[in-house]
N, C-alpha and C positions, 0 to 999 in steps of 0.2 A: 339448817345446822349450827348448831352452839360455837361460839367463835371463845377460845379461853384469853387468848391476850396477842399482843404483838412480841415478836422478838424482846429480850432485855440482853443486855451486853452479857450479863454475869451467865445468864444462860446457855448463849452462843458458844460463850469461852471455852466452858467444859462439856458440853457436848458430842457427842460423836456422830456422825451419819453410820445408819444401818447401811450393809449394802445387802446384808441375804438375812433373810428373816431364820435363817437357821442358828445364826449367832446369839438370837435371843433365848431369855427363860423366864419360867415363870416367874417372877416377883423386880422381875429386872425393871427398871422406871423408863418410861418411853417418851418421845411428844413426835405427836402427828402434824405433821407442818404444812402449810401448803398456799404459794405464791405469797411468801412471808410472814405470815399467819400459824399461829399455834392454834390446831383446833379440838386435839384430846393430850392433855398432859397426867400418866398417871402407870399405875403399875400394870404391865402382863403376865393376863389371868390364862392366855393359850394362844396356841400359834398354829398355822396352817402352811408349813412350807412349800406343798404344790398350790396352793393356792393364793401363795406371797399374801395372806391376810395374817394380821395379827388380832386378838380381844386385849382390849385396856377396858379396867377398871379407871375410867376417870374422875381424879382427882376432886373437879369442882363441880361435878353434879353426881360421884358415886354409880354411875351406869356405869353398865357394862356396854361397851362398843368395838365393834369390827372396823377393822382399819388396812386399807388392801394399799400395795405399794404400787398400783398403780394409780392411783387417787390421789396418795401423800406421799412424801418423804419422813422418813424415818429418822428420830433420833435418839440413841443411849444418853442417859444421864448418869 
């Protein structure tokens, strides 16, 4: 699994934790984090609230990746 980066103070200050996938919309910029590490950072492409999953177009790789709230915490920027 690719690792984008660790937290930076400026990112943490403006990011808001996503508690419900339903609050996300296409085009929102999010980070998928686990254990203090940012694994994916990019634009929301699609959501599946019933699966607690969001598809992100990762900025660093350009790949479309599914991130589940079971595996990651999501942060809206």
